[in-house]
C-alpha distance (Angstrom), angle and dihedral (degrees) to the residues before:
residue distance angle dihedral
P1 . . .
V2 3.81 . .
R3 3.79 91.2 .
S4 3.82 89.7 66.6
H5 3.80 98.4 47.1
R6 3.82 99.3 85.2
D7 3.84 91.6 52.9
W8 3.81 91.6 50.3
L9 3.79 90.8 47.8
L10 3.81 93.5 49.7
T11 3.81 91.7 45.5
C12 3.81 91.8 53.4
L13 3.79 92.5 46.8
A14 3.82 91.6 48.5
W15 3.81 87.3 57.8
H16 3.86 92.0 43.0
L17 3.79 90.9 -117.6
P18 3.82 120.8 153.0
V19 3.79 108.7 -118.6
L20 3.80 137.2 -156.4
I21 3.79 105.5 -163.8
E22 3.80 129.2 -171.5
K23 3.78 126.2 -133.2
Q24 2.99 129.0 -36.4
L25 3.81 116.5 27.1
G26 3.78 88.0 -144.0
T27 3.77 140.1 -65.1
V28 3.80 127.1 -45.5
A29 3.81 88.5 -98.0
D30 3.82 88.2 62.8
L31 3.82 94.7 58.3
P32 3.84 97.6 96.7
A33 3.83 91.9 51.9
L34 3.80 92.0 45.0
R35 3.82 93.2 49.8
A36 3.80 89.8 52.5
L37 3.81 93.1 58.2
C38 3.80 119.1 113.0
P39 3.82 102.4 177.8
T40 3.79 120.5 -165.5
V41 3.81 93.5 -159.6
P42 3.83 129.3 60.0
V43 3.80 115.4 -76.7
M44 3.79 113.0 -172.7
M45 3.77 127.8 -177.2
G46 3.82 113.9 -128.1
Y47 3.78 108.0 -148.2
Q48 3.82 94.5 134.1
L49 3.81 95.5 -161.7
R50 3.82 89.3 85.7
F51 3.81 86.2 66.2
H52 3.80 96.0 45.5
P53 3.85 112.3 120.7
A54 3.81 92.1 -138.6
L55 3.80 91.3 55.3
T56 3.79 90.8 46.2
A57 3.81 89.4 52.5
L58 3.80 91.3 45.8
K59 3.80 91.6 53.5
A60 3.78 89.9 47.8
R61 3.84 91.0 53.9
V62 3.80 92.0 47.5
P63 3.81 104.9 29.7
R64 3.82 95.2 167.1
P65 3.81 106.7 31.8
T66 3.78 120.2 -171.2
G67 3.79 92.8 -157.6
G68 3.75 144.8 -25.3
Q69 3.79 148.5 -165.2
F70 3.79 123.4 -125.2
N71 3.80 122.6 -171.9
V72 3.75 138.0 177.9
A73 3.79 122.2 177.1
C74 3.77 126.1 -179.1
D75 3.77 142.1 143.9
M76 3.79 102.6 -105.2
A77 3.80 89.3 -163.0
Q78 3.82 88.3 69.3
W79 3.76 105.0 39.2
P80 3.83 122.3 95.1
G81 3.81 92.7 -114.9
R82 3.77 96.0 50.1
G83 3.80 91.8 128.7
Y84 3.81 93.9 52.2
G85 3.81 104.5 71.1
P86 2.95 162.9 148.4
I87 3.82 102.9 118.2
L88 3.81 93.0 -136.1
L89 3.83 89.8 66.2
E90 3.80 102.2 28.1
G91 3.80 96.7 41.4
S92 3.78 98.2 41.5
H93 3.82 97.7 118.6
E94 3.81 88.8 104.6
L95 3.81 91.8 52.2
D96 3.78 89.5 52.2
T97 3.81 90.4 46.2
A98 3.80 91.4 52.9
L99 3.83 92.1 51.7
F100 3.80 89.8 46.8
C101 3.83 88.8 54.0
G102 3.79 92.2 51.9
A103 3.81 106.3 -87.9
L104 3.80 118.0 158.1
R105 3.78 115.9 -99.8
V106 3.78 91.9 -134.2
V107 3.81 122.3 96.3
S108 3.80 109.9 -137.6
Q109 3.80 101.2 174.3
V110 3.82 139.8 6.7
D111 3.81 115.0 -155.1
E112 3.82 97.3 179.5
L113 3.79 139.7 -4.3
T114 3.82 123.8 -179.2
A115 3.79 133.5 135.8
T116 3.81 89.8 -86.2
R117 3.84 103.7 29.5
A118 3.80 135.1 49.7
R119 3.82 121.5 171.9
F120 3.78 119.4 171.0
W121 3.82 146.2 141.8
L122 3.79 131.5 -120.9
G123 3.79 106.0 -153.2
E124 3.80 112.0 -32.8
D125 3.80 100.4 -57.9
W126 3.83 110.2 39.8
Y127 3.82 115.7 82.8
I128 3.82 126.9 -172.7
D129 3.83 122.8 -168.3
L130 3.81 118.8 -177.8
N131 3.78 111.2 -179.3
G132 3.79 118.7 -177.7
A133 3.80 95.4 167.2
C134 3.80 98.8 63.6
A135 3.81 123.4 140.5
E136 3.82 88.3 -132.3
Y137 3.77 120.6 70.4
Y138 3.75 93.9 -131.1
L139 3.81 143.3 2.8
R140 3.76 125.6 155.6
S141 3.80 127.2 178.0
W142 3.80 138.1 169.8
M143 3.83 128.1 -167.6
L144 3.81 130.4 -179.8
H145 3.83 125.9 -161.0
P146 2.95 146.4 -104.9
S147 3.78 105.2 21.0
H148 3.83 106.7 17.1
D149 3.79 105.4 87.8
L150 3.81 102.1 176.7
P151 3.79 123.0 53.7
T152 3.79 122.9 -123.0
R153 3.82 103.4 -114.0
F154 3.80 137.3 -165.4
H155 3.80 121.6 -172.5
S156 3.80 99.0 -170.6
P157 3.82 137.3 25.5
A158 3.82 89.5 -116.3
A159 3.81 89.8 58.7
L160 3.79 89.6 67.9
G161 3.81 88.3 68.8
D162 3.82 130.8 -153.0
H163 3.81 103.6 -87.4
M164 3.80 95.4 88.8
Y165 3.81 91.3 56.9
I166 3.76 92.8 48.2
D167 3.82 93.0 47.2
E168 3.81 91.1 46.7
L169 3.80 93.4 51.8
A170 3.79 91.2 45.6
H171 3.78 90.0 52.7
F172 3.79 91.4 49.0
L173 3.81 91.2 52.5
R174 3.81 89.5 50.9
A175 3.81 88.6 52.0
V176 3.83 90.0 50.7
D177 3.80 87.1 54.1
G178 3.80 90.4 54.9
G179 3.78 103.5 -86.2
P180 3.80 125.2 132.5
I181 3.79 122.5 -88.2
A182 3.81 112.9 -115.3
P183 3.81 119.8 -104.2
G184 3.77 110.2 -89.3
C185 3.81 93.0 27.3
T186 3.78 102.2 79.6
L187 3.79 126.2 112.4
A188 3.80 90.6 -113.9
E189 3.81 90.7 55.5
G190 3.78 90.8 48.3
I191 3.79 88.4 53.6
A192 3.83 89.1 49.2
V193 3.82 90.5 57.1
L194 3.79 90.8 51.4
D195 3.80 89.8 48.0
V196 3.81 89.6 57.2
V197 3.83 87.5 52.4
R198 3.81 87.4 53.8
Q199 3.80 90.8 52.8
V200 3.82 92.3 49.8
Q201 3.80 91.1 51.0
E202 3.82 92.3 48.5
W203 3.82 91.2 48.5
A204 3.80 90.7 51.5
């Protein structure tokens, strides 16, 4: 659960252990402590979707997007983390994906925010829809503007495949050996995602 992530991160850093940590880094209340961190070991964000081949191909087709739409819909009552919540924190892969694709880090409008639904805009042209109260178990889609007309869709978790996890772990091990951490995966960028969450909550 997100509420445990900051403690795991601080524990690893206290022991000087490199750490690959899943979304989010913590809650909004943890932001001051996270911003004060100056780790001496690799800290890599583990969002996985950055390493997905379909996302890589999408970014190659639209190298300089002017906007995009990022959706995830699931039935939170069925998923393994149903007790974690809320969807804004636990389902924030799409928010991270939007920032990775070039979305502004400034929330311009919040259409809805509940424990199971978060719909908001970054700037005027980047839209995020996180729906945890969907009739379907799972639907994920990404779209970039201006030239990509049809979204990239996945109708089950298994459809995402395993390659992104393997590539992510391989990259983390290279970072442990002294290599650079990939764009979008740094601690600062993980903090930026959580800062957008803060803005959404303040808007609401």
